[in-house]
C-alpha positions as MATLAB code, in Angstrom:
seq = 'MNAQQRMQDKYINPFTDFGFKKLFGEEPHKELLISFLNTLLPEKHQIQDLHYTRNEQQGSSQPDRKAIFDLSCVSPSGERFIVELQKAKQNYFKDRSLYYATFPIQEQAQRGEWDYRLAAVYTVGILDFVFDEDRDNTDVVHTVQLKNQKGRVFYDKLTFIYLTLPRFQKTLDELETTRDKWFYIFRHLQELQEIPPALHEDIFVELFEAAQIAQFDPAERHAYEDSLKYYRDLKNVTDTARGEGVDEGIEKGRIQGRQEGLQEGLQKGRTEGLKTGRAEGLKTGREEGRLEEKRALAQKLKAGGMTNAQIANLIGIELD';
ca = [
      96.915   19.456 -118.773;
      97.312   18.863 -115.030;
      98.726   21.194 -112.401;
     102.152   19.545 -112.417;
     102.500   20.001 -116.172;
     101.411   23.634 -115.940;
     104.021   24.312 -113.279;
     106.699   23.195 -115.745;
     105.953   26.234 -117.923;
     108.541   28.871 -117.164;
     107.041   31.722 -119.168;
     103.468   32.895 -119.630;
     101.440   32.428 -122.788;
     101.055   35.893 -124.376;
      97.813   34.804 -126.060;
      96.053   34.619 -122.696;
      94.280   37.775 -121.547;
      96.381   37.904 -118.385;
      99.658   37.220 -120.190;
      99.023   39.812 -122.906;
      98.125   42.599 -120.481;
     100.934   41.636 -118.080;
     103.519   42.059 -120.814;
     102.072   44.924 -122.816;
      99.492   46.691 -120.661;
     101.464   47.769 -117.587;
     103.336   51.049 -117.246;
     106.655   49.462 -116.117;
     106.754   47.414 -119.318;
     105.449   49.935 -121.848;
     108.799   49.775 -123.683;
     107.754   46.303 -124.794;
     104.592   47.629 -126.426;
     106.509   50.512 -128.010;
     109.083   48.145 -129.528;
     106.392   45.786 -130.825;
     104.242   48.541 -132.360;
     107.240   50.217 -134.011;
     107.849   47.064 -136.056;
     104.409   47.596 -137.610;
     104.255   51.383 -137.984;
     105.602   53.579 -140.803;
     108.663   55.709 -140.162;
     106.609   58.897 -139.747;
     104.674   57.429 -136.823;
     107.433   55.648 -134.911;
     106.710   55.904 -131.168;
     109.197   57.320 -128.667;
     106.804   57.244 -125.730;
     103.131   56.573 -124.993;
     100.671   56.582 -122.159;
      97.770   54.232 -121.576;
      94.221   55.550 -121.791;
      90.888   54.121 -120.743;
      90.213   50.793 -122.415;
      86.461   51.209 -121.922;
      84.561   53.780 -123.957;
      80.886   54.720 -123.820;
      78.816   55.726 -126.834;
      77.727   59.322 -127.315;
      74.350   58.623 -125.690;
      73.225   56.284 -122.922;
      71.671   53.612 -125.187;
      74.794   53.463 -127.381;
      76.855   50.339 -126.994;
      80.111   50.619 -125.103;
      83.450   49.354 -126.401;
      86.063   47.567 -124.313;
      89.519   47.367 -125.870;
      92.366   45.117 -124.752;
      94.771   48.079 -124.845;
      94.304   51.735 -125.707;
      97.120   54.267 -125.730;
      98.254   57.572 -127.214;
     101.664   58.956 -128.198;
     102.893   62.427 -127.122;
     102.236   63.699 -130.673;
      98.623   62.518 -130.503;
      98.530   59.287 -132.510;
      96.008   56.831 -131.062;
      96.497   53.084 -130.863;
      94.014   50.307 -130.153;
      95.553   46.864 -129.718;
      93.220   43.868 -129.711;
      94.032   40.212 -129.038;
      91.633   37.762 -130.700;
      91.988   34.073 -129.851;
      89.189   32.590 -131.976;
      87.196   33.574 -135.032;
      84.271   35.855 -134.290;
      81.434   36.937 -136.539;
      81.770   40.567 -137.664;
      85.255   40.969 -136.168;
      86.138   43.465 -138.894;
      82.927   45.385 -138.198;
      83.865   45.490 -134.520;
      87.339   46.805 -135.384;
      85.803   49.610 -137.424;
      83.349   50.439 -134.625;
      86.136   50.558 -132.065;
      88.168   52.880 -134.285;
      85.436   55.508 -134.176;
      86.060   56.180 -130.465;
      89.638   57.503 -130.688;
      88.487   59.548 -133.693;
      85.558   61.159 -131.869;
      87.528   61.851 -128.692;
      89.750   64.219 -130.688;
      86.854   66.657 -131.157;
      87.558   70.071 -129.642;
      85.194   72.619 -128.135;
      84.659   75.899 -129.917;
      86.386   76.707 -133.187;
      88.031   73.616 -134.636;
      89.352   72.838 -138.101;
      88.688   69.062 -137.831;
      92.333   68.160 -138.116;
      92.801   64.642 -136.722;
      95.788   62.660 -135.490;
      96.360   59.207 -136.925;
      94.478   56.226 -135.497;
      95.833   52.674 -135.685;
      93.897   49.526 -134.821;
      96.146   46.493 -134.416;
      94.517   43.065 -134.320;
      96.693   40.178 -133.124;
      94.927   37.059 -134.373;
      95.402   33.441 -133.362;
      93.401   32.332 -136.412;
      93.110   32.975 -140.153;
      90.095   34.651 -141.754;
      88.155   32.300 -144.039;
      88.634   34.667 -146.963;
      92.413   34.583 -146.408;
      92.858   30.808 -146.358;
      94.948   30.924 -149.540;
      96.880   34.048 -148.475;
     100.253   33.364 -146.843;
     100.854   36.935 -145.625;
     101.264   37.391 -141.878;
     100.692   41.157 -141.830;
      97.643   42.719 -143.481;
      97.649   46.538 -143.596;
      94.360   48.162 -144.603;
      93.625   51.809 -145.426;
      90.831   53.709 -147.167;
      91.553   53.758 -150.920;
      89.847   54.948 -154.100;
      88.828   52.899 -157.125;
      92.365   53.136 -158.536;
      93.948   51.691 -155.393;
      95.363   55.044 -154.242;
      95.213   55.883 -150.558;
      92.408   58.403 -149.976;
      93.001   58.834 -146.236;
      96.185   57.726 -144.500;
      95.280   58.561 -140.898;
      93.086   55.503 -140.282;
      94.947   52.213 -140.538;
      94.006   48.673 -139.609;
      96.826   46.188 -139.131;
      95.916   42.521 -138.727;
      98.514   39.910 -137.784;
      97.547   36.359 -138.698;
     100.173   34.725 -136.503;
      99.357   31.099 -137.438;
     100.913   32.009 -140.809;
     104.260   32.820 -139.176;
     106.371   29.667 -139.487;
     109.984   30.883 -139.192;
     112.372   29.011 -136.925;
     114.889   30.626 -134.568;
     117.636   30.286 -137.159;
     115.502   32.101 -139.738;
     114.724   35.197 -137.647;
     116.114   38.298 -139.348;
     114.270   41.390 -138.118;
     112.932   42.666 -134.808;
     109.445   42.053 -136.229;
     110.328   38.400 -136.856;
     111.487   38.071 -133.276;
     108.308   39.557 -131.844;
     106.182   37.234 -133.959;
     108.256   34.261 -132.846;
     107.790   35.235 -129.204;
     104.014   35.395 -129.623;
     104.031   31.913 -131.143;
     106.561   30.189 -128.865;
     107.226   32.073 -125.610;
     105.327   29.596 -123.432;
     107.331   26.687 -124.897;
     110.769   28.081 -123.992;
     112.814   27.346 -120.886;
     115.545   29.932 -121.444;
     116.322   32.921 -123.652;
     117.572   31.698 -127.048;
     120.777   33.359 -128.321;
     118.839   34.902 -131.214;
     116.736   36.854 -128.687;
     119.546   38.134 -126.465;
     118.688   41.807 -126.894;
     117.852   44.245 -124.106;
     114.174   44.559 -125.034;
     113.651   40.804 -125.129;
     115.611   40.207 -121.929;
     113.160   42.628 -120.269;
     110.246   40.659 -121.715;
     111.553   37.291 -120.525;
     112.030   38.706 -117.039;
     108.463   40.047 -116.966;
     107.098   36.765 -118.306;
     108.523   34.479 -115.605;
     105.658   32.703 -113.862;
     107.786   31.953 -110.792;
     107.938   35.626 -109.822;
     104.148   36.081 -109.694;
     102.462   36.497 -106.334;
      99.650   34.009 -105.464;
      96.887   36.288 -106.780;
      98.672   36.812 -110.101;
      99.399   33.108 -110.453;
      95.741   32.266 -109.823;
      94.606   34.875 -112.346;
      97.026   33.518 -114.922;
      95.917   29.909 -114.351;
      92.279   30.922 -114.886;
      93.191   32.836 -118.034;
      95.279   29.948 -119.357;
      92.486   27.438 -118.707;
      89.998   29.576 -120.623;
      92.416   29.934 -123.541;
      93.122   26.199 -123.709;
      89.467   25.217 -123.369;
      88.458   27.618 -126.127;
      91.256   26.470 -128.412;
      90.499   22.800 -127.726;
      86.798   22.983 -128.520;
      87.482   25.151 -131.570;
      90.120   22.778 -132.963;
      88.003   19.696 -132.184;
      84.872   21.117 -133.758;
      86.823   22.247 -136.816;
      88.321   18.796 -137.291;
      84.998   17.032 -136.884;
      83.258   19.492 -139.168;
      85.871   19.203 -141.911;
      85.833   15.389 -141.826;
      82.055   15.265 -141.999;
      81.960   17.914 -144.702;
      84.476   16.050 -146.862;
      82.496   12.813 -146.581;
      79.230   14.544 -147.466;
      80.988   16.264 -150.342;
      82.209   12.936 -151.722;
      78.762   11.397 -151.566;
      76.944   14.377 -153.031;
      79.671   14.900 -155.601;
      79.241   11.330 -156.877;
      75.469   11.690 -156.994;
      75.468   15.027 -158.773;
      78.231   13.875 -161.064;
      76.211   10.900 -162.230;
      73.124   13.051 -162.786;
      75.059   15.596 -164.815;
      76.697   12.786 -166.705;
      73.352   11.610 -168.026;
      72.776   14.991 -169.620;
      76.182   16.281 -170.621;
      78.322   13.182 -170.797;
      80.021   11.090 -168.162;
      83.324   13.009 -168.071;
      81.882   16.508 -167.831;
      79.216   15.380 -165.372;
      81.645   13.802 -162.934;
      83.885   16.878 -163.022;
      81.013   19.279 -162.366;
      79.451   17.039 -159.731;
      82.642   16.682 -157.770;
      83.268   20.436 -157.804;
      79.767   21.293 -156.672;
      79.747   18.477 -154.153;
      83.008   19.544 -152.566;
      81.799   23.140 -152.359;
      78.530   22.092 -150.713;
      80.378   19.692 -148.442;
      82.736   22.372 -147.230;
      79.820   24.725 -146.503;
      77.975   22.007 -144.605;
      81.181   21.107 -142.813;
      81.663   24.677 -141.616;
      78.039   24.775 -140.414;
      78.466   21.476 -138.579;
      81.714   22.816 -137.097;
      79.902   25.878 -135.768;
      77.075   23.771 -134.338;
      79.480   21.443 -132.567;
      81.455   24.379 -131.193;
      78.269   26.067 -129.977;
      77.209   22.964 -128.049;
      80.614   22.632 -126.426;
      80.758   26.310 -125.498;
      77.310   26.018 -123.964;
      78.417   22.964 -121.987;
      81.377   25.033 -120.799;
      79.076   27.623 -119.271;
      78.655   30.294 -121.967;
      75.194   31.792 -122.466;
      73.207   31.527 -125.699;
      73.690   35.262 -126.280;
      77.462   35.008 -125.835;
      77.605   32.026 -128.211;
      75.488   33.804 -130.827;
      77.749   36.854 -130.641;
      80.912   34.763 -130.869;
      80.101   32.336 -133.709;
      76.688   33.404 -135.054;
      74.793   30.260 -134.107;
      71.447   30.583 -132.336;
      70.743   27.848 -129.779;
      67.248   26.906 -128.595;
];
């Protein structure tokens, strides 16, 4: 997209690092974050106010790895919130979420006599992708807590909330709740040229005002353009690699499925053999397709300037 087309955008893309932190990470606009989080939180932990804390945390010793959150904040009653924006699939993202959650837990430790009572910790992941294991799950919101073997909550003060926003498909006319409206804004803000009637509420009017690109100073505009370019480049190579990988995987699956089907047919009968061969072939084809997708993405990320270590951390592919 050229500069003239970009200038036609009236509002920022909230899935860019700059756009997300501009709307939700600045003190003058913290009411936006409060409203958004309250659509996800239980009644007992609804937020009336919050203050931002350091988004960079060091481990307990020098060699320990540090954690850098997109947003970190705490409510007056002590609840901690980590809010992470994730634009593309990353290996061990759930592991990273769990690791990050340990920091607001440990920082509650008190000197001297202490009974170990903890305030609740919430990790909110806003995802612009769908986990592979959730491909057949149509839920937008996934709430995860520690439970026992009978499915009963064992500990309710550590909660992970993942939003798979590609699953949210409601139109403006279908928006019913404040949560619906926030999800719609995440998906479509950058496409709008004015505030739709369905979003004419004080909190959203404030958001649209904060999101206007025209009011940015030159430094902010430059920072946003860089952030937008990175987001679009990453999304483009990811989508391209996925499409190429799926096509190649399907073709390989067809070929292997026919071959294995014929071989099975010689032993178990033509009908059963073809059925088994196709199933196994499609499974193998999909696996090979995903591997080819990752390889293609790795090459394109490397061509875009990312290091081998960054690529390995992002998609789990080692490059020579």
